[in-house]
N, C-alpha and C positions, 0 to 999 in steps of 0.2 A: 329209920332209914335202913334199907337192906344192902347187901353187898352189891346188888345190881343197880343201885341208885347213886347218883353223884350230886353233891351240893352245887348250887349254882351261884356264881358271882354275876354281877352285871355284865361282865365281859363274856361269860358263857352264854347268858340269855341273849345278848345282842348278837353274838356270833352265830348262834343257832338260828335266830331270826333272819340274819343276813343270808345264811345258806338256804333257808326256806325260800326266800325271794329269788335267790340266784337259780335254784333248781326250777322254780316256777317260770321264771323268765326264759330259761333254756327250753322248757317244755313248749312255751308259746312260740318261740323263735323257730324251733325245729318243725313244729306242727304247721306253722304258717308258710314256711318256705318249701315244704315237701311237695313234690309233684303229685304224689298220691299219699294222703294221710295214713293209709293202711300200711304203706311201706316203712313207716317209722313208728307205728303204733306201740310196739314193744319198748322201744327206747323212750317214747313219750310217757308211757305208763310207769316205767322205771324212774324217770325223773319226777313224776307226780308222787310216787311213793316216797322218794327221798325228800321232796318238798314237804309232804305231809308229816313225815317223821320229825323233821327239823322244826316245823311249826308246832307240833305237839310238844316237843322238848321246850321250846320257848314259852309256850303257855304254862307248862308245868313249872318251869323256872320262875316265871312271874308270880304265879299263884301259890306255889307250894315251897319254893326255894330249893327244889331238887328236880332231877329228871332221870329217866331210865337209861341204863347203858346195857350193852350186850344184845344178844339175839332173842331174848325172851319177849316176844311180842305181846303175850297175854299180860305180862307184868306192865309193859308200857301202856297197854289199853286200860288196865285197872288204875294206873297212876293218873292217866289223862281223865278218866271218869271222875276221879276225886277233884280234879282241877276244873273240868268243864264237861259235864255230862253230855251235852248236845254234841260236842266235838268228837266224842269217842266213836260214834257211829261212822263218822267220816274216815277216821283212822282205820277202823275195822274194814271198811270198804276197800281202802287202798291196800292194806295188808293181805286181803283175800286175793288180790291180783298180782302180788309180788312174785310168787313162784312161777306162774305162767309167763309173765312178762320177762323175767330175768333169768330163769333157770331151766325152763322147759323147752322142748322142741316145738311145742305148739305156740301159735301166735294168739294174742288177745284179739277179741272181736271189736268191731266198730262201737258196739254198745258198751263194751268194757272200757274203751278209750274215753267215751263220753262220761261214764260213771266216774272214772279216775279224775278227769278234769274237774267235774263238779265237786268231788270230795276234796281235791286239792284246793280249789278256790274257797270252799267253805272253811277249811282249816287255816288258810292264809287270812281270810277275813276275821275269823275268831282270834287269831294271833294278833292281828293289827288292833282289834278292839280291846284285847287284853293289855297290850303294851301302851296304848294311848289312853285307855280308860282309867 
């Protein structure tokens, strides 16, 4: 375990899973109720990123007993790859959109929004399969 990893208890695992679902639910609510989905695309992608990160943490907790902490996304991706190789690509997709959606003056595109939604849903599905399997 490195300094940027934290041991997981069942409470940590379940808390991260709960947050993943909460962010995903907020994504869907905001997206559904927006007059123009493009008007809320950056907020939705940011929610998808947070949902994906939390889902990745829950997967790592369940399979490895640890999860990544801090801002080192490469480390988080490497840890998720150890826990679930297929899920890593979805986290990578979300993290590639994080800066544009949350920190840039540019807006994400409609295609970016769709990619983020698909990646988020895939990570939530992987998390649910891990936690119930």
